[in-house]
N, C-alpha and C positions, 0 to 999 in steps of 0.2 A: 694778856693773862699775867705777865711778869709785873706790870705796873699795878694791877689790882692787888696782887699778893703783897707787894711792897707797901701799899696803903693799909693793908690789914695788920702787918707786923710793925709798922712804924706810923706814928701820927702824921708825919710829914713825908711826902715822897722824896726819893733820892734826887730826882731832877724835876722840881716843880715847874720850871720853865718849859719842860718838854712834855708834861703830863697831858696836855690837851692837843698836842700835835697829832696829825694823822699818822697811822702806822706806815712805816716804809717796809718793803719786802726784805726778808732775811735770805740772802742767796746761799745756796749750798756750797760749803767750802770744798775746794779741790783737794785731791790726795796730798799734794805737796804742802798743805797748810796744817795738816793734822799733827797733834802732839799727844804724848802719853799723859794720863792723869797723874797728878802728884801724890804718890803713895809711899815713897821711900822713907827709911828711918832718918836719913839726913834731912829730908824735908820736914819731918815731924820735929826734929831737934831745933831747926832754925825757927820754925813756927813758935815753939815753946819759948825760945829766947826773945822773940819779938814781943810776946805777951808779957813775959817777966819784966821787961823794961818799959812796957806800955808804949811801944813804938809803932808808928804807922809806916807802912811800906807802899810804894807806888806799885809794887808787884801785885799786891792784893787789890788796892783801890782802883787801879786801872784795868784789872783783869788781864794781866800780861800772860800770853800763851807759853812763855818760857819759865814760868815760876817753878815748875817741877824740877827742871834741869838745874836752874840756878840755886834754888834752896837746898837741893841735894848736896851741892858743893859748898854750902854755907856762903853763898853770894846773895846779897840783898841790896836793894836800893831804898835807903831811908827817905821818907817823906816828912819833912819838918813843918811846923806851924799849923798842925791840925789836919783833919781829913775833909774839910769843907772849903771849897774854892769860891772866890767872888766872881769868877768868870763863868760863862756858860757855853763853852765851845761845843759845836755840834758833833764832834767825834769822840769826846772824852767821857769816861765813865766815873770820874771822880765826883763825889757829892758836891752840889752847889747850894749856895745860900749865904747867910751871915755867919762867919766863923766865930768861935769862942776866943777869949783872950789867949795870948801866947803863954805857954808853960815855961817859966824861967828855968826849970830843972831839965828841960829837954836836951839842950846841948851836952850836958854832962852824961845823960843817959845814952845818947848816941856815942859819945866817946868811950864809955864803959862797954857798950855792946860791941863796938869795933874791936876793942882789945880782947873781949871774950871769944869772939868769932875768929880771932887771929888773922884778920884780913891784911893782905898786902896792899890792896887797893879798895877804896870805898867810893860809892856814888851817893851823893846827897842831893835830893831835889825838894821841891815844895809845891804847895798849892799857890795860886795867885792870892795875894793879900792886898787888894786895892784899898782896904779899910785902914791900913796902917800908913802912917806918915812917910815912912821910908820903904814901904813895900816888903818889909821883913829883912832888909839888908843887914842890919846889925845882928839879927838872930842868926843869919847865915854865918857872919863873921865869928860870932861866939861859938857856933857849932864847929867851925873849922879849927878854932883855937883849942876847943875841948878835945877834939880828935888828936891834935898834935901833942897834947899833954898826956892823954891816956894810951895812945898808940903812936909814938913818935916815928916808927918805921913805916907807917901806912901812908901811901900816896892818896891824894884826895881829888876827886872829880865832882864838880857841882853842876847841876842842871837847873838853871834859874828861870824865874818868870822874866817878863820884859821890863819891869820897873818903869812902866809907862807913867810919865808925869811925876816921877819921884826924883827930884833934883838931888844929885850927890850920892844917890844910893849905889850906883855902879862902882864909884870910887871906893866906897866902904868895903864892898865885897872883894874887889881886886886887891886892895891893900892887905887883906887877910891871907893872901898868897895860896890859893888852891893850886894844884898842879895842872888841872884841866878845867877850863871854863866852857860849859856847854849851854847853849840856848837854841832850842829848836825852832826853825821857821815853820815846820809842820806841813806846809803845802805851798803851792804856787800862788802868786799875787791875785790872779783872777778868781780864786776860790775863797779868799779871805772873808768876804762879806757873809758867806753862808757857813763856812767851816770854822772860822776863827774871828767872829765879829767884834770881839772886844779888843783885838790886837791890831797893829799896823805893821805891814810888811817892811817898809823902809825904816821904821823905828827899830825893829828887831835886827835888821841888817846893820844899822848904824851902831847898835849896842855891841855887836860882835866886833865891829871895826874899832870901837873905842877901847875895848879890852886890850887889843894889840897896841894901841897908842899909849895906853897907861902902863903896860908891861909887855914889851916886845917879845920876851922870852916865854910868856905863858902860852900854853897850848890852848887853842880854841877849837870848838867842835859844834856842829849843827846837824840836824836831821830833818828829813821830810818823809811823808807817807805817800804811797801810790794807791790808786784805786778810788780817788775822790772826784774824778772827772777832769783831771789835768791832761794836757797834751804833752807829747814827748819834747817838742821844741820849748815848751815852758819849763820843763825840768832842766833842760840844758841851759836855759837862761838863768835859772836859780843857781846852778853850778858856777856860772860866770860871775854872778853877783857875789857869791860867797868867796870866790877866789879874789875878787876885787877888794874884799874886806880882810884878806889874808887869813882866812879860816883854814886850819890844818887838816881837819878830820871831818868827813861827811858820812852820815849813815842814811840808808834808804831802805824802807821796809814797806810791807803791805798793810794797808788800813783794814782793820777787822771791826765790824759793826757790833757794839756791845748789846744793844736792844733795838726793837722796832721803832723806838722813838728817836734814835740817833740817825745821823746822816747815813744814807744807804751806801753800800759798796757798789760803785759803778762798774768795776771790773776787777777780777783777780788776775794780777800780772804774773805771767809764767816765769819760772826761774831763769830761763835764757835771756829774757829782757833785763832782768836785774844784773846778770853777768855782763851784758853789753853796756849798761849804764856805768857799771863799776870800771870797766876799761876806759870809757870816755872820761870819767872823773879823774882817774889817774893821769890820763893824757893832759888834762887841764891843769895839773900841778898839785893836787891834794897829796899830802904826805901819807894819809891813811884813808881808805874807803871800805865800808862794809855795806854790801847791798845784797839782800836776799829777802824772800817773803817773810821770814821770821826775824829779821834784823830789828832790834830795838836799841834805843840810845845806850842803855847800860848793859846790854847783853855782851858777855865776854870782855867787859870793860878793862879788867886787869891785864889780860893777855894783850888786848889792843893797845893799852898804854905802853907796854914794853916795846911793842912793834913801832909805835909812834915815836918813841925816843930814839930807837935804832934808825928809823927812817930819817929823822932830823940829823943825826950824827953822820949818816952815810951821805946826805946831801951836803953837809958842811965840809966833808973830806973830798968832795969831787974836785 
């Protein structure tokens, strides 16, 4: 039904590559997954500001369950380079297809909105732009510079695509000096062909490792989702792989299925399992770990960044 309605309201479906796939079952969410509908005045104010500056947020495009909580506090994750992705990951609700040209005014709009929101910490992510020669690396760098100009006191976290086959792109982004460089592995290697077919696990891992080689002081971060069919031993191996790449911060959350055309939820992982994985991850040497059913990459990012800096300082003083 959702796909039919989408075709009525839009000439082109949101996910054309999924339109003819058989429906997968939508499992009933357990009580620990439920969140309140976004209705607060703070949410409305943040929504108005996003529209005023013609900005796209991953909060909306990916259907994040934490949007009500975050927008009430005027926390938002800006998604640059448009709302259309050149990849077609089985878990993602962001629109897919051929994107429009980059908006050269977007970096300034992001900088201005950051200042208006009075953010201490901002997260900037993007769609994949395989159509661009540099994958959008220079646009990321321009956005970071614009935020520094308009909101010099704001710390900047970026959540980037993998820049697959984009020689020199990573160096451009790292040289612009974000405070945190995040790139999500999303799932375990055995699930890549079905969950993240346009990506390569070891390329993503190497990307994170290269960030540390280019700038050893830059914080690095990555995240995975549970409930896609992974085994516990595979999750533990991903932890080891990330620590081998010197990644500082790990997030682990529950995968939630956007529509019947997306990858089905194989299992809802109970909170105690997330707590167990968090303990294991800390034991493996991560400076910061956030693991819970509703954990998302940018959820509580500002508070987590403060804790991340404190953890590094404590480690240095041992």
